[in-house]
Every structure is written in structure tokens, then in C-alpha cells.
N, C-alpha and C positions, 0 to 999 in steps of 0.2 A: 503270357499269352496262352490261350487255350489251344492245345495240340490238335483238337478235333475241328477247330475253326479254320475255314478256308480263307486265307488272305490272298486277295487277287488284285492286280492292277486293273484299272478301268478297261484297258485294251484286252486283257485276258478274259475279263467278265463278258465283254461283248462277243469275243470269239466263242466262248462256251454257249452263250445264248443262240448264236447263229448255228452252231453245231446241233444244239437241241432242236431248233426249229427244222433243220434239214432232216434230222432223224425222224421227227414226228410226221412231217409232211411228205417227204420224198421216199426215204428208206422203208418206212412202214408199208407204204403202198407197193413198192417194188417186192418186198418180201411176201405180202399178201398175194400178189400175182404169181410169185414163184410157188407158193403153197397151193394155190388153185391149180396151177399147171401140174404140179407133182401129184395132186389128188386125182387128176384126170388120167394118170398113167395106170391106175388100178391098185392092186394089192399094196396097202400101206405098210405092212409088216416087213416087206423086203424091198422097199422103195428107197433107194439111196438119195434120190433127189428130194424126196419128202423129208427125210431125216435131216439132210443138210439144211433145208429151208427152215425146219423147226429149230435147229441149233442156232442158225443165224438170227431167227426171230428172238430167241431167248437172249442172245448176246446183245442185240439192239435194245431190247426192253431193259436189260441190266444197265446198259450205258445211259439210257434215258432216265432211269431212276437215279443213277449216280449224279447225272448232270442237274436234274431237278433239285435234288437235295443240296448239291454244291451251290447252285445259284441262289436258292432260298436262304442258305445259311452263310453265304459269302460276306466277308467284310472287305469293302473296297479300300485299298490303301493308296494314298497319294503322298509322295515323299514331301515332307516339310522339313526345312532346315531348322534343326534345333541345336544350334551351337556346333554344327558339323559333327554330330554324334551318329555313328552307324546305326541304322534301323531299317525297317522294311522300306524298300524303294530306293535306298542309298546306292550310289555308284561309288565303289571303293577301289582305290589303287593301292596295291600292296606289293612288297618285295620280300622274297624269301632270303633268309640269312645266307651269305656267301654266294649270292646270284646277282647278276647284273641286269636281268630283264624284269620288268614290272608285269604284274597281272592285274587286270581290271575286271571286277565282277559287279553285277547288280544283285542286291539282296532282295529275294522274292519269297512268296509262300511256296509250300511244297508242290502244289498243283502246277505251278508255273516253272519250276526249276528245270533247267536244261543247260548242262555244262558246255555244250557246243555253242550255245548262244551267250555263254558267260553269265547265265542267270543261276545264282547260287541260292539254295534253300536256306532260310534262317535256322532250320532244324538240322542241317548237315553239320558235321564236326567243325569245318572251317567257318561256316555261317554262324554257328553258336559262338565260336571264339571271337568273331568279329563284332557281334552285337554289343553296342554300348561303347565301342572304342572310338577314339578321336585321332585326328592327324598327329603323327609323331609317336603314337603308342606302339610298343612292341608287345608281342604276345606269342604264346606257344600253345600247341594243342597236340593231342595224341592221334596217331594214325596207325594203320597196321604195320607200316615201315618204321615206326618209332615216333619220337617227338619232333615236331616241326616248329621252327621259329620264323616269324614274319614281322615286318614293320609296316604300319599304315602310313602311306605317303600322301594320300589325298582322300577326302570324303566330299562327295557332291550330293 
């Protein structure tokens, strides 16, 4: 897989498109109004409102550029069961050695990863270790706290 390629679910793709549309139509207009107001205050060299609006404008334009590039180059992934092999879009249940509780993660692209939502990037150490595994496989991977061992309990 190409590390620069953005792998997204259809839901995340739509979310990014909505954000881009909002930034282009609503936020750009709001910032233009802020700039116009700040200009009306006079001396631009010592005008904090003007500088803040310019900084905000630059941040919004950077985000718009990033979103446009991501949407243009994104590969939409839909999980397909291929013999219950872990891949992008898989929901995986694993258990760490010597623990009784299970952990459930969805394997996603980097842009979508969010550990609080149990969405794990396929490029993360655990995500990389899981890729290609099947139910019943045991695997280990390195972390800052040393090597961790897990068993794959379920692949959906």
C-alpha cells in the first residue's frame, strides 16, 4: 500500500467533502468579513484583529488545500471478506496475553484513525502487526514498553 495514499471509508469521505464545502462557502465568507472589519479599524501594522483574521485565513486556506488533495487522491475502501483476513475496514477482536478482556478495533486509514472510537490506523504498530492475520493467529509487536503479544479472536 502506498503510504501517501489516503484510504478512507465512504462515511469519512463524505464527512471530509462536507467540511470542505463548509470551509469554502461559510468560513471563507466569515473570515472575509472579519478582514474587512479589521481593515476599517485603521493602521494595519499594529492591528491585532487584522493579524488574527489573516492568520485564520491562512489556516483555513491550508485546510482547504489539504482537504482538496485528500479528496482527490483518496481511495475509498469497503471491507470485503477475503477468508477472514485482517485488512482495511476489518473489525478485529483481539486479546492480549495474560489478560481476560478483549479489545475490538476497526482497521482504517491514517486520516480516520481515532483510538477513542476504536479506529486503528493500518500504519500504527498494532495495525501493521494485525494486517494479514486471521482468526486464531497469535502475534507480537514492539512498543515503547517492550514486546506485546496478542491473539486474534475474531475478524469481521
